[in-house]
C-alpha positions in Angstrom: -0.2 0.1 0.2 2.7 2.3 0.6 4.6 1.8 -2.8 1.1 2.4 -4.0 0.9 5.6 -2.1 4.2 6.2 -3.2 3.7 5.7 -6.9 0.9 7.8 -6.8 2.2 10.8 -5.6 5.0 10.7 -8.5 2.7 10.2 -10.4 0.4 13.5 -9.2 3.8 15.2 -8.7 4.9 14.1 -12.9 2.0 15.7 -14.3 1.5 18.5 -12.3 5.3 19.3 -13.9 3.8 19.0 -16.8 0.4 20.6 -17.0 2.8 23.6 -15.7 5.2 23.0 -18.3 2.9 23.0 -20.9 0.7 26.1 -19.9 4.5 27.9 -19.9 4.7 26.9 -23.7 1.2 28.1 -24.7 1.6 31.2 -23.2 5.3 31.9 -25.2 3.5 30.5 -28.8 0.2 31.9 -28.3 -0.3 35.5 -29.3 1.1 37.9 -25.8 4.1 38.9 -28.0 5.0 42.6 -27.3 4.6 44.7 -29.8 7.2 47.3 -31.3 7.0 50.7 -29.9 5.9 53.5 -32.0 8.4 56.5 -32.5 8.4 59.1 -30.1 6.9 62.6 -31.8 9.7 65.2 -32.1 9.9 67.6 -29.6 9.1 71.4 -30.8 10.6 73.6 -28.3 10.2 77.6 -28.4 13.7 78.2 -29.5 16.7 76.3 -31.0 18.8 74.3 -28.3 22.0 76.0 -27.2 25.3 75.3 -29.2 27.9 74.9 -27.5 31.9 75.9 -28.7 35.0 75.2 -27.6 36.6 78.5 -27.7 35.1 81.7 -26.8 32.6 83.4 -29.7 33.7 86.7 -30.7 31.0 87.1 -33.8 27.7 85.2 -35.2 25.4 85.7 -37.9 22.1 84.8 -39.4 22.0 83.6 -43.0 19.7 86.4 -44.6 17.0 83.6 -45.8 17.5 80.2 -44.1 17.8 78.6 -40.8 21.5 79.0 -40.9 23.7 80.3 -38.5 28.0 81.3 -38.5 29.7 82.1 -35.8 34.0 82.7 -35.5 35.8 82.3 -32.4 39.1 83.4 -30.7 41.2 80.9 -32.1 40.3 82.1 -35.4 37.7 79.3 -36.3 34.6 79.7 -38.3 31.6 77.0 -37.9 28.5 77.4 -40.2 25.4 75.9 -38.3 21.5 74.5 -39.0 19.8 75.4 -36.4 15.8 73.9 -35.6 13.8 74.4 -33.1 13.0 70.4 -33.1 14.8 68.7 -30.5 18.2 67.6 -31.5 18.3 69.0 -35.2 21.2 71.1 -34.7 23.8 70.5 -37.1 27.0 71.6 -38.2 27.4 71.9 -41.6 31.1 72.8 -42.4 33.9 75.0 -40.1 37.1 76.6 -41.2 40.4 77.1 -39.7 41.5 79.2 -41.9 42.6 82.6 -39.6 46.0 82.5 -37.9 44.4 84.4 -35.7 41.0 85.6 -33.9 37.9 85.7 -36.1 36.7 89.1 -34.8 33.6 89.7 -37.6 31.9 87.2 -39.7 28.9 88.3 -42.3 26.8 86.6 -44.9 26.2 88.3 -48.2 22.7 89.5 -48.9 22.0 86.8 -51.3 23.4 84.2 -48.6 26.1 82.7 -51.3 29.3 83.8 -49.7 29.8 84.4 -45.8 32.7 86.9 -45.4 35.1 87.4 -42.3 37.9 89.3 -41.1 40.7 88.8 -38.3 43.6 89.6 -36.2 45.7 88.3 -38.6 45.1 91.5 -40.6 43.2 89.1 -43.5 39.9 89.5 -45.5 38.3 85.5 -46.1 35.3 85.1 -48.7 33.5 81.1 -48.1 31.4 79.6 -50.5 28.4 78.9 -48.0 27.2 75.7 -49.7 30.4 74.1 -49.8 32.5 75.6 -47.1 35.7 76.3 -49.3 37.4 79.5 -49.6 37.3 81.5 -52.7 39.0 84.6 -52.0 41.7 85.5 -49.4 43.1 89.0 -48.9 46.2 88.0 -46.8 47.5 91.6 -45.8 44.3 93.7 -46.2 45.7 95.8 -43.0 48.4 97.2 -41.8 47.1 96.5 -38.4 44.5 94.1 -37.1 41.0 94.5 -38.3 38.5 94.8 -36.0 35.0 95.8 -38.2 33.3 95.2 -41.3 31.0 96.8 -43.4 29.4 94.8 -46.3 27.9 97.9 -49.2 27.1 95.4 -51.5 27.8 92.3 -53.0 30.8 93.9 -54.8 32.1 96.5 -52.1 33.1 96.0 -48.7 34.6 98.6 -45.6 36.8 97.3 -43.5 38.2 99.2 -40.1 41.2 98.3 -38.2 43.1 98.5 -34.9 44.9 102.1 -35.6 42.2 103.6 -36.9 42.4 103.3 -40.5 39.4 102.8 -42.9 39.4 101.2 -46.1 36.7 100.4 -48.7 37.1 97.7 -51.1 36.1 96.3 -54.7 36.0 92.9 -54.6 35.8 93.2 -58.9 39.4 94.1 -58.6 40.4 92.7 -55.3 41.5 96.4 -54.2 41.3 99.1 -51.8 39.7 102.7 -53.7 39.4 104.7 -50.9 41.9 104.2 -47.5 42.4 107.3 -44.7 42.8 107.7 -41.2 39.5 107.9 -39.1 40.4 107.6 -35.6 43.4 107.6 -33.6 42.4 104.3 -32.2 40.5 101.7 -33.1 37.0 101.9 -35.3 34.8 100.0 -33.3 31.9 100.2 -35.4 30.5 101.1 -39.1 27.1 101.8 -40.8 25.8 103.3 -44.0 23.0 105.6 -44.8 20.1 103.8 -47.3 21.9 106.1 -50.2 25.1 104.3 -49.7 26.6 107.6 -50.2 27.1 108.6 -46.2 29.7 106.2 -44.5 29.9 106.3 -40.5 32.4 105.3 -38.4 32.6 104.6 -34.5 35.5 104.5 -32.0 36.3 103.4 -28.9 38.5 106.2 -26.8 40.8 104.4 -25.0 
């Protein structure tokens, strides 16, 4: 009787284990598969995310018609970024290290096809915005470091340096057709009236 009872208990245990395993198999083979998560909607911000740079940024400019900005830093590097209010969509398009010293100002041409830059290394650079290639370099544009720049039109550019000298350039010839000593200290900024007849310069009095 004891042997029959033991056999019965073993059989019952085997049956319970078998039933439990069958249940597990049914669950794994059934329709309980996890559905793939739907991609999250991109987060739209009120303003684009911050863009971080390794060196101090001296100058920044917006493209006249596209969501692009340019920045020049203390090391002489220039960066061009596409920016967006969609989170994670800011993107570096290209960078340039052609300047040997601090980049002091960047400006897009009125049609947005070129990017102008000036530097403490006394040079003026013009770059192709789409390709990120240097197309024109005026290496020794001034005898002193250049501090500011004004794009008068597609062909005329004015530059002012640390010793108060003003130059106005005809880019078609690559030469300055006007040069004068405007101030005793550096030229801090420039602007021109709507008729493009009066060029105004400012200085910093030390």
